KOLGU-174346 format. One line per 10 residues: their letters; for each residue x, y, z of C-alpha. Coordinates in steps of 0.5 Angstrom, whole numbers. Layout:
! KOLGU-174346
a = X Y Z; ...
//
This chain:
! KOLGU-174346
malcvrvivh = 81 21 75; 86 21 80; 83 27 84; 77 22 84; 81 16 86; 84 21 92; 77 23 94; 74 16 94; 80 13 98; 80 19 104
qsvaeavhci = 72 18 104; 73 10 106; 79 12 110; 74 17 114; 69 12 115; 72 6 119; 79 3 121; 80 -5 122; 83 -7 129; 88 -13 127
npdcprpypq = 88 -17 133; 86 -24 132; 83 -24 139; 79 -17 139; 72 -18 140; 70 -13 136; 75 -11 131; 71 -7 126; 68 -2 125; 73 3 129
pwgnkfcngc = 72 10 128; 77 14 124; 82 18 128; 82 13 134; 89 11 135; 87 5 139; 82 0 139; 75 1 143; 75 -7 143; 82 -9 146
gttlwlnnry = 86 -3 146; 91 -5 141; 94 1 137; 91 3 130; 97 6 128; 101 1 126; 109 2 126; 106 9 127; 105 9 119; 100 4 117
vplqrlgsgg = 92 5 119; 88 -2 117; 82 0 113; 79 -7 111; 80 -15 112; 81 -18 105; 81 -25 107; 86 -30 110; 89 -36 108; 95 -41 110
fatiytvwdl = 98 -38 116; 96 -31 115; 91 -25 115; 91 -20 109; 89 -13 110; 89 -6 106; 92 -1 110; 93 7 109; 100 9 109; 100 16 112
qkkteqvlkv = 107 17 110; 106 16 102; 99 17 102; 97 11 98; 94 4 100; 98 -2 101; 97 -9 103; 99 -12 110; 100 -19 111; 99 -21 119
lvetspkalq = 102 -28 121; 96 -31 126; 100 -38 126; 104 -38 132; 109 -44 131; 116 -43 130; 116 -46 123; 111 -41 121; 115 -35 123; 121 -38 120
lfeqeaavlr = 117 -38 113; 114 -31 114; 121 -28 116; 124 -31 110; 118 -28 105; 120 -21 108; 127 -22 107; 126 -25 100; 122 -19 98; 126 -14 101
rlkhpgvprv = 132 -16 97; 128 -17 90; 128 -10 86; 124 -12 80; 117 -10 77; 115 -17 77; 115 -17 84; 111 -13 90; 115 -8 93; 117 -8 100
eedsyfllsl = 121 -3 104; 127 -4 109; 122 -3 115; 116 -6 112; 117 -12 117; 115 -11 124; 112 -14 130; 106 -11 133; 106 -11 141; 99 -14 143
gspqarllpc = 96 -14 151; 90 -17 150; 87 -22 152; 95 -24 153; 101 -21 151; 105 -23 145; 108 -20 139; 104 -20 132; 109 -21 126; 107 -16 120
lvmekingrt = 109 -15 113; 107 -9 109; 108 -9 101; 106 -6 95; 98 -7 93; 98 -10 86; 91 -8 83; 89 -13 77; 87 -20 76; 90 -26 77
lqdvldehpl = 91 -31 72; 86 -36 75; 81 -30 74; 83 -30 67; 82 -37 66; 75 -37 70; 73 -32 64; 76 -37 59; 73 -44 60; 76 -46 53
gcseasvrdw = 83 -43 54; 87 -37 52; 90 -36 46; 97 -38 44; 100 -31 44; 97 -29 51; 100 -35 54; 107 -34 50; 107 -27 53; 105 -29 60
lyqaveilre = 110 -35 60; 116 -30 57; 114 -25 63; 114 -31 68; 121 -34 66; 124 -27 66; 122 -26 73; 124 -33 75; 131 -31 72; 132 -26 77
lhrsgiihrd = 129 -30 83; 134 -36 81; 140 -31 80; 139 -29 87; 139 -36 89; 131 -36 91; 126 -41 88; 119 -39 89; 116 -46 90; 109 -44 89
lkpsnlmlre = 107 -42 82; 100 -43 80; 95 -39 76; 92 -35 83; 99 -33 84; 101 -29 78; 97 -23 77; 97 -18 71; 97 -10 73; 91 -7 72
ktaqlvtidf = 94 -1 68; 100 -4 64; 98 -12 64; 105 -13 67; 105 -20 70; 107 -20 77; 109 -26 82; 106 -26 89; 106 -30 95; 113 -32 97
ggakqiglra = 111 -35 103; 114 -42 100; 120 -39 97; 126 -42 99; 134 -41 98; 137 -45 93; 141 -51 97; 139 -49 104; 134 -53 108; 128 -49 111
ygsqkistrl = 128 -49 119; 132 -56 119; 127 -60 116; 128 -64 110; 121 -65 108; 118 -58 110; 116 -57 102; 111 -63 104; 107 -57 107; 107 -53 101
ispgysppeq = 104 -57 96; 100 -55 91; 96 -61 88; 97 -61 80; 103 -56 80; 108 -58 85; 113 -63 82; 114 -70 84; 121 -68 88; 118 -63 92
itgegigpaa = 112 -67 94; 117 -73 96; 121 -68 100; 127 -68 96; 132 -63 94; 129 -58 89; 132 -53 84; 130 -48 79; 127 -54 75; 122 -54 80
dfyalgrtmi = 119 -47 78; 119 -49 71; 115 -55 72; 110 -51 76; 110 -46 71; 109 -51 65; 103 -54 68; 100 -47 69; 101 -45 62; 98 -52 60
qlltgqelad = 92 -50 64; 91 -43 61; 92 -46 54; 87 -52 55; 82 -49 60; 82 -55 63; 83 -58 70; 90 -61 70; 87 -67 73; 83 -68 67
lqnpttgefq = 89 -68 63; 92 -74 67; 90 -81 64; 87 -85 69; 90 -92 67; 97 -90 65; 98 -83 69; 101 -80 63; 100 -73 62; 96 -72 55
wreqvavspe = 94 -65 53; 96 -63 46; 90 -66 43; 86 -61 47; 88 -55 44; 91 -52 37; 98 -50 39; 105 -49 35; 109 -55 36; 115 -51 38
lanlldemvr = 111 -48 44; 108 -55 46; 115 -59 46; 118 -53 50; 112 -54 55; 112 -62 55; 120 -61 57; 118 -56 63; 113 -62 66; 118 -68 65
idpqqrpata = 118 -72 71; 125 -72 72; 128 -65 73; 134 -67 70; 130 -67 63; 127 -60 64; 130 -54 61; 136 -52 65; 136 -45 66; 130 -39 65
aeiqqrlvms = 135 -36 60; 134 -42 56; 127 -42 56; 127 -35 54; 131 -36 48; 127 -42 45; 121 -37 46; 124 -32 42; 127 -36 37; 120 -40 36
spmqrkstpv = 116 -34 35; 112 -33 29; 116 -27 27; 122 -30 28; 125 -33 21; 126 -40 20; 133 -41 19; 136 -46 15; 142 -51 18; 148 -47 19
tpplaslsea = 155 -50 21; 157 -50 28; 161 -43 28; 155 -39 25; 151 -43 30; 155 -40 36; 155 -33 33; 148 -33 32; 146 -35 39; 151 -30 42
iaqaaetgve = 147 -25 38; 141 -27 40; 143 -28 47; 145 -20 47; 139 -18 44; 135 -22 50; 139 -18 55; 138 -11 51; 130 -13 52; 131 -14 59
vvtstlsafg = 134 -8 61; 130 -4 56; 123 -7 58; 125 -6 65; 126 1 65; 120 2 61; 115 -2 65; 112 4 68; 110 6 62; 105 0 61
ggvtaivrfv = 105 -7 58; 103 -4 51; 110 0 51; 114 -6 53; 110 -11 48; 113 -6 42; 120 -6 45; 120 -14 45; 117 -14 38; 122 -9 35
frlitgivla = 128 -12 39; 126 -19 36; 125 -17 29; 132 -13 29; 135 -20 32; 131 -24 26; 134 -19 21; 141 -19 23; 141 -27 24; 138 -27 17
cldttwemml = 144 -23 14; 149 -27 18; 146 -33 14; 146 -30 7; 153 -28 8; 156 -34 11; 153 -38 5; 156 -33 0; 163 -34 4; 162 -42 4
gggqlrrg = 160 -42 -4; 166 -37 -5; 170 -42 -2; 168 -48 -5; 168 -45 -12; 176 -43 -10; 177 -50 -8; 174 -53 -14
//
């Protein structure tokens, strides 16, 4: 199979090349082997390494291409900034810096030298900002939603939520807010079903204003997903990502447009009666989409822990005294850390392997906590007998 893929790639490479000059009169097709465009003279060997093969589309400020990496002998994705405003350039450079810093399987890989400027001479001299990143083959959660108009299963949504929060945990730890989470910006790798967060064009450093504008976030609004504080241009934190993610997961559960879940008279968000879902997950999602950011979960780790403890495989624990609760929480947190480390290491082996690892870790955690419950109850019982 791998041999067939290589043959197909080389055949497509040999057929034609695409010029990325936005003002080129005839960008495609350019003969494979040409180093310069026949239409405008722009180089076709970008950064002396990447050959643009196909225009995938455009959106916002940029145009997207598939490129052939002559060094790695593989396809990558090229994002070209076509908007010339200083603000657009600042956001584009910010995306490049964010992706270079992040080293997580749930984020597209970007190398240190993947951001560069291409010199254009026609029709006027200017520099064209370019960013090359890992090509993610697979479907977006929007594609999945389109295939399941009645909604996705709770088990699937739980898994996607856990993986997405795991990515957010890394982003927020690095001081980054994504700001544009929605089904179309979450992808599942084709072979492993691992969730990947894409489109970091709206990412923002926590505590910093972008380009000196207090309301720059108003240009990065995704209706239905962006929280109120982002819409009004107020300061935002990790809770903004939790709101957008909660809304995304509710849409995946119900299969309905978010606007259809809003009461037209009261404005209240009503979705629980539209789908059968466990109270624990429903309560968590409701908290994630609260209007007041202070009433949403405080950290990604908190959301992860609540997902684990409310899992159908998790034993329903009886009320315990505070010392045992603290110990249980510590063990649960340690187990989750183990899950993060092991699943990150094994992510290359496929979604099935990471799912099994998560299952085993959570099962062991449940058993340990159950044993602690029993032991503590025996100790309390013995103490009461002695006191009696």
